[in-house]
C-alpha positions as CSV (number, residue, x, y, z in Angstrom):
1,M,7.7,16.9,-25.0
2,A,8.8,15.1,-22.0
3,A,11.2,18.2,-21.7
4,M,8.6,20.5,-21.3
5,G,7.6,18.6,-18.9
6,L,4.0,17.2,-20.8
7,F,4.2,13.6,-21.8
8,D,0.7,11.2,-22.9
9,V,1.0,7.7,-21.8
10,Q,-2.4,7.0,-23.3
11,G,-0.9,7.0,-26.4
12,G,-3.8,9.7,-28.0
13,S,-6.4,7.3,-28.1
14,C,-8.8,8.1,-25.8
15,E,-11.7,10.0,-27.2
16,R,-10.4,13.2,-25.3
17,P,-6.9,12.7,-24.6
18,T,-4.7,14.2,-22.2
19,F,-1.1,15.3,-21.3
20,Q,0.1,13.9,-17.5
21,M,2.9,16.6,-15.8
22,G,6.5,16.1,-15.4
23,S,9.0,17.9,-14.6
24,P,9.7,21.2,-16.8
25,L,13.9,21.2,-17.9
26,F,12.7,24.9,-18.4
27,D,11.6,28.0,-16.5
28,K,9.6,29.2,-19.4
29,I,8.5,27.6,-22.5
30,E,6.0,29.1,-25.2
31,I,4.4,26.4,-27.3
32,K,3.1,28.3,-30.6
33,L,-0.3,26.8,-31.6
34,N,-1.3,25.8,-35.4
35,P,-4.5,27.3,-36.3
36,M,-5.4,24.1,-37.7
37,N,-5.9,22.8,-34.7
38,A,-5.9,25.0,-32.0
39,V,-8.5,28.0,-30.6
40,G,-5.2,29.4,-28.7
41,K,-2.4,31.2,-30.6
42,T,0.0,30.3,-27.7
43,F,0.5,27.6,-24.8
44,V,2.9,28.6,-22.5
45,I,4.5,26.8,-19.8
46,E,6.0,28.5,-16.2
47,T,7.6,27.2,-13.5
48,V,8.9,28.3,-10.2
49,N,11.3,27.4,-7.7
50,N,12.3,24.9,-10.5
51,T,16.2,24.3,-9.6
52,P,17.7,20.8,-10.3
53,D,16.9,19.6,-6.5
54,A,13.5,20.8,-6.7
55,Y,11.9,18.6,-10.3
56,Y,8.4,18.3,-7.3
57,I,5.7,19.6,-8.6
58,Q,4.0,21.0,-5.6
59,S,1.0,22.8,-7.5
60,A,-0.3,23.6,-10.7
61,T,-2.8,26.6,-12.2
62,L,-4.1,27.1,-15.3
63,N,-4.7,30.3,-16.7
64,G,-4.8,31.3,-12.9
65,K,-7.0,29.0,-11.6
66,P,-6.2,26.2,-9.4
67,L,-5.4,22.7,-11.3
68,E,-6.2,20.0,-8.9
69,Q,-4.6,17.0,-10.8
70,C,-1.5,16.1,-12.6
71,W,-2.9,16.2,-16.5
72,M,-5.1,18.1,-18.6
73,Y,-6.8,17.7,-21.6
74,R,-5.3,18.0,-24.8
75,D,-8.5,20.6,-25.9
76,E,-7.4,22.9,-22.8
77,L,-4.0,22.3,-24.1
78,Y,-5.4,23.8,-27.7
79,Q,-7.3,26.7,-25.9
80,G,-3.9,28.3,-25.0
81,G,-2.9,30.3,-22.0
82,I,-0.5,29.8,-18.8
83,L,0.1,26.5,-16.9
84,K,2.1,27.5,-13.9
85,L,3.7,24.8,-12.2
86,I,5.2,25.4,-8.2
87,M,8.2,23.3,-7.8
88,G,9.7,21.6,-4.7
89,N,12.5,19.5,-3.7
90,Q,10.0,16.6,-1.8
91,P,7.1,15.2,-3.5
92,N,3.5,16.6,-2.9
93,E,1.6,13.2,-2.2
94,Q,-1.9,14.5,-2.1
95,W,-1.5,16.9,-5.4
96,G,-2.6,14.9,-8.2
97,A,-3.4,11.6,-6.5
98,E,-7.2,11.9,-6.2
99,K,-8.4,12.2,-9.9
100,P,-5.9,9.9,-12.6
101,P,-6.9,10.6,-16.7
102,R,-10.0,8.0,-17.9
103,C,-10.4,7.3,-21.3
104,S,-13.7,8.0,-20.4
105,E,-15.5,9.5,-17.8
């Protein structure tokens, strides 16, 4: 999962589990979703400017809409779609810092 740029620091233990985002090793990866758990058929992670020097996420979109936090709910991934990560060689300390994932809202 970490090689795809996703990881779960909460161990799936929350009522509504989340995935946090990191630096993917791939420019594009397609995850085929299991119909037993997911509504969508595939979830795609794409990167822009993904180079060995550019491993910091600058911004992200989920299905074309800006994603302001550095995480997403697991059920959002199960809906299918496209997560696009814009990468850079300097950290964007503002992106994703405002709202941390929580086990309860």
